[in-house]
C-alpha positions in Angstrom: 0.0 0.0 0.0 1.4 3.4 -1.0 1.9 5.8 1.9 3.4 9.2 2.6 7.2 9.5 2.8 8.6 10.4 6.2 12.4 10.7 6.2 14.4 10.3 9.3 16.1 13.3 11.0 19.7 13.3 9.7 22.6 15.6 10.5 23.9 16.6 7.1 27.7 17.1 7.2 28.5 16.2 3.7 29.3 18.4 0.8 25.7 19.4 0.4 22.8 19.6 1.0 23.4 21.0 4.4 21.1 21.0 7.4 18.1 23.3 6.8 17.2 25.9 9.4 13.8 25.1 10.8 12.7 28.7 10.1 13.3 27.9 6.4 11.2 24.7 6.5 8.4 26.6 8.2 8.6 29.3 5.5 8.1 26.7 2.8 4.8 25.6 4.5 3.2 29.0 4.2 0.2 29.5 1.8 1.0 29.5 -1.9 0.0 32.7 -3.7 0.2 33.5 -7.4 3.6 34.3 -8.9 2.3 37.6 -10.2 0.5 38.5 -7.0 1.5 42.0 -6.0 2.6 40.8 -2.6 4.8 38.0 -4.1 6.3 40.6 -6.6 7.1 42.8 -3.6 8.9 39.8 -1.9 10.9 39.2 -5.1 12.1 42.8 -5.2 13.1 42.5 -1.5 14.9 39.3 -2.3 17.0 40.9 -4.9 18.3 43.4 -2.3 19.0 40.6 0.2 21.0 38.7 -2.5 22.9 41.8 -3.3 23.9 41.9 0.3 25.0 38.2 0.3 27.1 38.7 -2.8 28.3 42.1 -1.7 27.3 43.8 -4.9 25.1 46.5 -6.3 24.6 44.6 -9.6 21.0 45.2 -10.8 20.9 41.7 -12.3 21.2 39.7 -9.1 18.5 37.0 -9.0 17.8 33.4 -8.1 17.5 31.1 -11.2 14.6 28.8 -10.8 16.7 25.6 -10.8 19.7 24.2 -8.9 23.3 25.5 -8.9 24.2 23.6 -12.1 21.6 25.7 -13.9 23.3 28.8 -12.5 26.5 27.6 -14.1 24.7 27.0 -17.4 23.1 30.4 -17.2 26.4 32.1 -17.0 27.9 30.1 -19.9 25.1 30.1 -22.3 24.6 33.8 -22.0 28.2 34.9 -22.1 29.7 32.4 -24.5 28.9 32.0 -28.2 29.8 29.3 -30.8 33.4 29.8 -31.8 34.5 31.7 -28.7 37.6 30.7 -26.7 37.2 30.2 -23.0 40.0 29.5 -20.5 38.9 27.2 -17.7 41.0 26.7 -14.6 40.4 23.2 -13.3 41.5 21.9 -9.9 38.6 19.5 -9.2 35.4 18.1 -10.5 33.5 21.3 -11.2 36.1 22.8 -13.6 35.3 19.8 -15.7 31.6 20.6 -15.8 32.5 24.1 -17.0 34.3 22.5 -19.9 31.2 20.5 -20.7 29.2 23.7 -20.9 31.6 25.4 -23.1 31.9 22.6 -25.6 28.1 22.0 -25.8 27.8 25.7 -26.8 30.2 25.0 -29.7 33.1 27.1 -28.2 36.7 26.0 -27.5 37.8 25.3 -23.9 41.4 25.9 -23.1 42.2 24.0 -19.8 44.6 25.2 -17.1 45.1 22.2 -14.9 46.2 22.2 -11.3 46.4 19.2 -8.9 43.3 18.3 -7.0 43.5 19.7 -3.5 45.5 22.8 -4.6 44.4 26.3 -5.4 44.3 27.6 -9.0 47.8 28.7 -10.0 47.7 32.4 -11.2 50.9 32.0 -13.1 49.5 29.2 -15.2 46.4 31.3 -16.0 48.6 34.2 -17.0 50.6 31.9 -19.4 47.4 30.6 -20.9 46.0 34.1 -21.4 49.2 35.1 -23.2 49.1 32.0 -25.4 45.4 32.6 -26.3 44.9 36.3 -27.0 41.6 35.5 -28.7 40.1 34.3 -25.4 36.8 36.0 -24.4 36.1 34.5 -20.9 38.1 33.1 -18.0 36.2 30.7 -15.7 37.2 29.1 -12.4 35.8 27.7 -9.1 36.2 29.8 -6.0 35.5 27.0 -3.5 36.1 23.6 -5.1 33.5 21.3 -3.4 35.3 18.1 -4.5 38.5 18.9 -2.6 37.9 21.8 -0.1 40.4 24.1 -1.9 39.9 27.8 -2.1 41.4 30.0 -4.9 42.4 33.7 -4.9 39.4 35.2 -6.8 40.7 38.8 -6.9 44.0 37.9 -8.4 42.5 35.6 -11.0 39.8 38.1 -12.0 42.4 40.9 -12.3 44.4 38.7 -14.7 41.3 38.1 -16.8 40.6 41.8 -17.0 44.2 42.6 -18.0 43.6 40.4 -21.0 40.2 41.9 -21.8 38.3 38.7 -20.7 35.1 38.4 -18.7 35.4 36.4 -15.5 32.9 33.7 -14.5 33.2 32.5 -10.9 31.6 29.4 -9.3 30.6 30.3 -5.7 28.3 27.4 -5.0 30.1 26.4 -1.8 31.5 29.8 -0.9 28.5 32.1 -0.7 27.7 33.0 2.9 30.5 30.7 4.2 33.7 32.4 3.4 34.7 35.9 2.3 33.2 36.8 -1.1 33.0 40.3 -2.5 31.6 40.6 -6.0 32.0 44.3 -6.5 35.4 44.8 -4.7 36.8 41.9 -6.7 35.1 43.1 -10.0 33.6 39.7 -10.8 31.6 39.7 -14.0 29.3 36.7 -13.5 28.9 34.5 -10.5 26.6 31.7 -9.5 25.8 29.8 -6.4 23.4 27.3 -4.8 20.9 27.5 -2.0 21.7 24.1 -0.4 25.1 24.9 1.0 26.1 27.8 3.4 22.7 29.5 2.9 21.1 26.5 4.8 18.2 26.4 2.4 16.7 23.5 0.5 18.2 22.6 -2.9 16.6 23.9 -6.1 17.5 27.5 -6.7 20.7 29.2 -8.0 21.5 32.8 -7.0 23.4 34.6 -9.8 24.8 38.1 -10.3 26.0 39.8 -13.5 28.0 43.1 -13.8 27.1 45.9 -16.2 30.0 44.7 -18.4 28.5 41.2 -18.5 25.0 42.6 -19.3 26.5 44.6 -22.2 28.1 41.4 -23.6 24.7 39.5 -23.3 22.8 42.3 -25.0 25.5 42.5 -27.7 25.5 38.8 -28.7 25.6 37.9 -32.4 23.7 34.7 -31.9 20.7 33.7 -29.8 21.2 32.1 -26.4 20.9 28.4 -27.0 18.6 27.9 -23.9 15.2 29.6 -24.0 14.6 29.1 -20.3 18.0 30.4 -19.2 18.1 33.3 -21.7 18.8 36.4 -19.5 17.4 38.7 -22.2 14.0 37.1 -21.3 14.6 36.5 -17.6 15.7 40.1 -17.0 12.2 41.2 -17.9 10.7 38.6 -15.5 12.9 40.0 -12.6 12.2 43.6 -13.5 11.1 46.1 -11.0 7.5 45.9 -9.7 4.8 46.5 -12.3 7.4 46.2 -15.1 7.7 42.5 -14.5 7.0 40.4 -17.6 5.7 36.8 -17.4 8.4 34.2 -18.2 7.7 31.1 -16.1 5.8 30.1 -13.0 8.1 30.8 -10.2 8.9 28.0 -7.6 6.8 30.1 -5.1 7.4 28.2 -1.9 11.0 27.6 -2.6 11.4 31.3 -3.0 9.8 31.9 0.4 12.5 29.6 1.8 15.3 31.5 0.1 13.9 34.8 1.3 13.8 33.5 4.9 17.4 32.1 4.5 18.6 35.6 3.4 16.7 37.3 6.2 18.5 35.0 8.7 21.9 35.8 7.0 21.2 39.5 7.3 20.2 39.2 10.9 23.4 37.3 11.8 25.6 39.6 9.7 27.6 38.4 6.7 31.0 38.8 8.3 29.7 37.1 11.5 28.6 34.2 9.4 32.1 34.0 7.8 33.6 34.1 11.3 31.3 31.4 12.6 32.3 29.0 9.8 36.0 29.7 10.6 35.6 29.0 14.3 33.8 25.7 13.9 36.3 24.7 11.2 39.2 25.3 13.6 37.6 23.2 16.3 36.8 20.4 13.8 40.3 20.6 12.4 41.8 20.2 15.8 39.8 17.2 16.5 40.3 15.5 13.2 44.1 16.0 13.4 44.2 14.7 17.0 42.3 11.7 15.7 45.0 11.2 13.1 43.1 12.3 9.9 45.3 14.6 7.9 43.8 17.3 5.6 44.2 17.1 1.9 44.4 20.8 1.2 47.3 23.0 2.5 46.2 25.2 5.3 46.5 28.5 3.4 44.1 27.3 0.7 41.7 25.4 2.9 38.0 26.1 3.0 36.4 26.3 6.5 33.1 24.9 5.2 34.4 21.8 3.3 36.9 19.7 5.1 38.6 16.9 3.0 40.6 14.4 5.1 42.6 11.3 4.1 41.0 8.0 5.0 43.4 5.8 7.2 45.1 2.9 5.5 43.0 -0.3 5.4 39.8 1.5 6.4 36.7 0.8 4.3 35.3 4.2 3.2 31.7 3.0 2.5 31.6 0.9 5.7 32.5 3.9 7.9 30.0 6.2 6.2 27.3 3.5 6.4 27.9 3.1 10.2 27.8 6.8 10.7 24.4 7.0 9.0 23.0 3.9 10.7 24.3 4.5 14.2 24.3 8.3 14.4 22.0 9.5 11.6 25.1 11.4 10.4 26.0 12.0 6.8 29.5 12.8 5.6 30.7 12.8 2.0 32.8 10.5 -0.1 35.6 11.5 -2.4 35.0 12.2 -6.1 37.0 11.3 -9.2 40.6 10.4 -8.4 39.9 11.0 -4.7 37.1 8.4 -4.5 37.8 5.9 -1.7 40.7 8.0 -0.5 39.1 11.0 1.3 36.1 11.9 3.3 34.5 15.3 2.8 33.0 16.8 5.9 30.8 19.8 5.5 30.3 22.6 8.0 27.8 24.7 6.1 25.3 27.3 7.2 23.0 26.0 10.0 25.2 22.8 10.3 28.2 24.9 11.3 27.7 24.7 15.0 29.4 23.3 18.1 27.0 20.4 18.6 27.6 19.1 15.1 31.4 19.4 15.4 31.3 17.3 18.7 28.8 14.8 17.2 31.0 14.2 14.2 34.2 13.8 16.1 32.6 11.5 18.7 30.9 9.4 16.0 34.1 9.0 14.0 36.1 8.1 17.1 33.6 5.4 18.0 33.1 3.9 14.5 36.9 3.9 13.7 37.6 2.4 17.1 35.2 -0.4 16.5 36.8 -1.1 13.2 40.3 -1.1 14.9 41.5 1.7 12.5 45.0 3.1 13.1 43.9 6.4 14.8 44.3 8.0 18.2 41.2 7.3 20.2 39.7 9.4 22.9 41.4 12.7 22.2 39.4 14.3 19.4 36.6 15.9 21.4 39.1 17.3 24.0 41.1 18.9 21.2 38.0 20.6 19.8 36.9 21.8 23.2 40.4 23.3 23.7 39.7 25.5 20.6 36.3 26.6 21.9 37.7 27.3 25.3 40.1 29.8 23.8 37.3 31.9 22.2 
């Protein structure tokens, strides 16, 4: 007999989705109204301002795309890249590869700048590629690489792109609201994110922002955007101001309630306070993981606070540990991707999940599970190491 689905309560400390703030779940349950209702239109206008705050930008075209972060990525590429263009893509993990897929499906040429997984993008390699490809129109890279936990120097990479008359597209799916990100100060041309990471919202929307320079490029295209749904020439009318709004698609109304509440929560906490909170709990988690004997993959200078990739001890069954954490503690952590599959765990500290209780739960659960599996780690010290960090603050 078919019945309703009632999932268990999990603690989500993987690479995303993250734990959703109960205020956001409550917001989704509010009455659905029409997507052209004046009250809903007013909320959309307010949401644009809240997103501008989150991105630290005054860009007029700052909106949520009505689809997940991958659609935000595609929105940037299909609008700014035309068939025959050259795009330089910096890849240091999985998601640079997805950028390449987007470029090639458009009929453009992707020039790849490769760095080892777990390291930041090398600005010198990008500069060499720009000099070798003066015809390049766009530079694209990932700010916070979710597959490894590595953070790259956005400002330096964007500056290099502009020195060679290229637009800069930045993936901020894992960085928005979790670590320093300043769209205007760093002169980013196009940026996309997702709602399910440090914004603590449900998956399904992709905040994006485009500079005036990017908008001029979109309006000056020689060819039509290959995607009707993601064509910003049409979407810009939908996200116009108040009564000027033109119908484009039926908005995911209740999901937008959730994003609005998420952004209200972020504004109430304060953006820089949110960045500091992620850093504090990362430091405590780091102390515990290192005391346990789980070394980090990424060098400390390039390490994200919200995505912690650690090496799995020799002889330990990756899937068995993650399965035990889920079964015994209702705790989810992430597996490695690509060449890191089976070699690393990815532990997220994102948004609402970045808190002391989750840090201590994760460390205690890992200590217990690895102990029962007789893994070669230091037992009984991880939680004390984390508490030592908290006691200093």
